[in-house]
N, C-alpha and C positions, 0 to 999 in steps of 0.2 A: 579573582576567577576570570575576569573578563580579560585583565592583563595575561594571564596564563594562556589562555585562548588565543589571544592575537600573536603572541610569540608563536605558538604552536603552527598557527597559519603561515605564518612568515617562513618559518623553519619548512614547512611543506613545499611552499611555492618556491623557495630557493633550491630544495632537492630537486623538484621537478625540473626546475629552469637548467638544472647542471646535467641533466641526463643525455645531451647531445642527440637529440631524437630528430627524425625527419617528421615534420609536423604536417597535419593536414593532408595525408595522402589519401586521394580518392580511391577505393577499391570495392568493387560491386555495390555502389549504392551508401556506402558508409565511409567516414573519414576516419583515419588511425593515425597513431605517432608508432613510428617504426624506430627501434633501436638496435644499430648495426652492431654494437659491441655483442649483446647477449642474444640477438636474432629474436627479439620478442616485441611484440604490438601490443598497444593499447587500442580498444575500439573506443574513439573520442565521440563521434556525434554522427547523426544521418537521418534523413527522413524520405528517403526516396524508396522505400521499401513497398512494394505494391502487392505481396502475397499474402494469404490470411495466416499462414503459419510460417515463423522464422526460427530456424535453428541456427543459434549464432555459430560463426566459424571458430574452430579451433586452431586454425592456422590461415595464413593469407601470403601470396605471393607476388612481390614487386621487383623489377627489374631483374628478375631471374632467381631472386633470393627468397628463400621460405622464411616466414616469422610466425612464432607461436604466440597466438592471442592470450596474455595471461592476465590482463586486466579490462575492466569497462569502466568508463566514466560516468557519473551522474546524470550526464546528459545524453548517452549512449542512443538511446531509443524514444527520446522524449517527443511526445505528440505524432508520433507514426501512427497514423489512422487505419492502415489496413489490418495490422496484426490481431489476431483474434487468441493465439496460443504461440507461447515463445518458449524454448528451451537453451539453457545455458548449459554449454559443455564443460566438460572438467576440468579444461585447462585454463579456463577463467576463473582464478581463486579469488580475485579481489576486484571489490567495487569502489572506486575513488570517488571523494567528493571534489575534485576540481577537474577542469577541463581547459581545452585551449582553443581559442578562436583565430585561425589564421589572419583574418581581415584588420585584426587589431594587434596582432604577435603578442598576445599576453595570456596569462593564465588567470582563468577565473575561479574562485573558490565560493562553495555552496556549503550550508550545514546538511543538505538532505544527501541520502544515497539510494533514492529511488530512481533507476535510470528508465524507468518507463511512466513517469510523472506524465499525465496528459493523453495518454493512448486511449482513445475513446471505445474502442472494441475490444480491447483485451481481456478475454475471461479466465485465462490461465497461465501461470508464469512456473514452469518446470525446470528442473535440472537433470542433466543425465545421472545415470544412475552410479553409485560410487563416488559422487561428487565429494572433493575432500574437504571444502569450506562453506557449503550452502546445502540447504534442502527444501523442500516445498511441500506444504500440507494443504490439499483442498485448493491448490493454485496460488497459495499465498507463500510470498519467499521470506524465509530466514536464514540466519547464519546456522552452520552445522551444530552448534551447541543448542540451538533453539532458544537464544538468549536475547538476539536483537532481530526485529520485524523490519525488513527492508521494505516491501511492497505489496500492498491488496490491489489486484488486479481490477481496474475500473468499471468494466462491464459486467462483472459477477453480478447475477441476479438475486444475491442473497439478500435479504432486508435485515437480518440480524447476525452479528458476527462477534463469537466470543472468542478472544484471544487466550491460546493454550496457557496454561500454568507453566512457569518456567521462563517466560519471557520477560527479561529486564528491562530492556530499552525499546522504545517505540520511534523510529526514525521520522524526522521531520518530512511532510508531504507525502506519507507512505498510504493515507487513506485520501488523497486529493482526487477531485473528479469522479467520485463513485455515487451515481444518481438513484441508485436504487437501495443503497444502505442507509437504514432508518435508526439502528441501534447498535452501537459497539459497546462491548462490555470487556473491561480492562482487569485482569485478575491482582490478586494482592501482591505477587510476585514482581510486578513493573515497579521499578523505583526511580526511574526518568522517562519523562515525557517530552520529547523535543517539540515546540510548538508552531515553528515557521511552517505555514501552508499545510498544517496536520489534517485539517478537514476541510481545506478551500474546494469550494465547488461541490460539497457533499451534505445533502440536505439532512443531515441528522436530526432527528426527534429526541433521542435520549442517549446520554454517555453516562455510563457507568463505571465508575471507578472505586475498587474494592480495597485497595491499599492506601498508602500515603505516599506518593510517589514525590519528588522534586520536580517542578516546572520551571521552563525558563520563562524569560520575560515576555514572550510571544506567544503563550500559550493562552487561550486555546483557539489559535488563529483558524480562521474560516467556520468556525462555529457561530450560528447566528443566535441573536438573542430570543427566538422562539424556542430552541431547543431547552432541554432541562439536563442538569448535570446533578446524579446522585453520588455522595461521598460519604465516608465516614463522618459522624457527628463531629468530631474533633477537626476536620478539615473544613467544614461549612464556611467559617469566615475567612479563611485564606483564601479558598476558591472565589467568593463573593467579591473580593478586592481586585479580582483580575477578569471576571466574567459578570456581564451586564443582563445575563438570563436568570433563569430560575435554578436555585441551588437547593436540594433537599436532601434529607438524610437518607441513606442507602436504603433503611428497611422501608421506606414508604413507595418504593418501586414495586408495582402489583401487577404490570402489564407489559407486552413487548412493545407495543408502539403507543400506546397512551395509557392515560388514567381514567378516562371514561368506562363508565359500565360496558360491559361486554355486550354486542347484539345478539340476540337469539333468533337463529332461523331455523328451518325445516330440513337443511340440507340439500336442496335441489341446486343444481348446476346454475352457474351465472357465467357472464362474460368476463369477471374479472378472476385472475390468478388466486389459487389458494395455497397457504403455507401453513407448516406446522410450527411448532413453539420454538423451535430451533433456526426459525428461517428459511427453512428448505421448501423448496416448490413442490408442490404435490399434486397439482392440477393446472391445466391451462385456459380454465374457464369452460371446459366440455368434458367434465369429468364422467368417466364412464363405469356404471355400476348396473347390476342386474336391476334393482328397481329404482335406477334414476337418480338416486340419493348418495351423500356422503355418509360415512359410518358417524356414529355420535361421537363427539369429541370437541376438543378446543383448537380453533385454528385462526389463522391471521388471513384478513381480506381487506382490502382497499385501506390498508394501515391501521385496521382495529381488530381486537381480539374478538371472535365471534365462537359463540357456543352453538353446536348443532344438535338439536334435540334428537 
C-alpha cells in the first residue's frame, strides 16, 4: 500500500510540474498558478486577506488576460485569521493536496485537503448554489456526493458534531484547531479515517466510532490521552494498540460530554452558555423566560449534562 501511494504521489508531482504554469503570481492578496494554454488558474496560497467575509474569485486577470479559477490547493486559505465566512464559487471544482512555494521552486504534497486549516475565526464554509462538485451542510464542507468530509469550520461553537450517514472518508486535518468541539460522532458508513493532524488542537473529550473503519498509521493524531474513544466491541483491541487513552465499548457511551452523573438544577439562568443534546447553543447565559427559568429537560452546561427540574 505504501509503495502504491508513493508512486501515486510521484505521478501527481510529475504531472503538476509539467503543466507549464506561471507560478506564485500575486493577485489581490493571494498567489495563483496561471496556465496560459487553458486560461485556468489555481488558487495556491495567501494570508493577506483582512475582511470577515471571503467570496473566493471565480476568475482573475493578469497582464490583460482572464483566467478561470478552477482549483484551489490545500494551502489556499490556511491560517487566514480574518475570515469568518467563506464561499467557494462554482468554478472551483477541485481541491488538490499539493501546492507550490516559489521561494523553493518546488511542489509540496500533503495528505490533507482542508484549505482552511488553522483559520481561527472561521464559522462557516459555504459553496455557491448549484456547485457541481461540493456542498455544505451547517457550514461543514463535503464533496457533492456527501461521501468525503473536507473541512469543519474551526470557530463553530458546536460542542457536539454528528457526521451524517453516507460519509465514507474523513480527510486529515478536517477537525484541526476546533477549540469548542468536545464530541465527534462518526457513523457506521465511514470506512476510512485519515489520521494526520485530524484532531490537532481540538480538545475532544469523546470520539464515537460506530463502524469498523480502516485507520492509517497516524490515527488518532491530535487526540490526547484524556479523551475516550467508543467503538464496537470487536474494534477495542485494535484501537488500543494505536491509542494510549481509554477505549470503551460503544454501548457504554451514556452522556454527551462525560460519564459522570448529571447535575440537577432548578433552571435559573447563569453566566455559562446552555446547549441542547445535539450541541446546539440555546442560550447565552441570559436566558429570557417569563418566569426566569429554563423549561424542564436535559441540557449541556460547562461540559456536563444537566437535568433541569
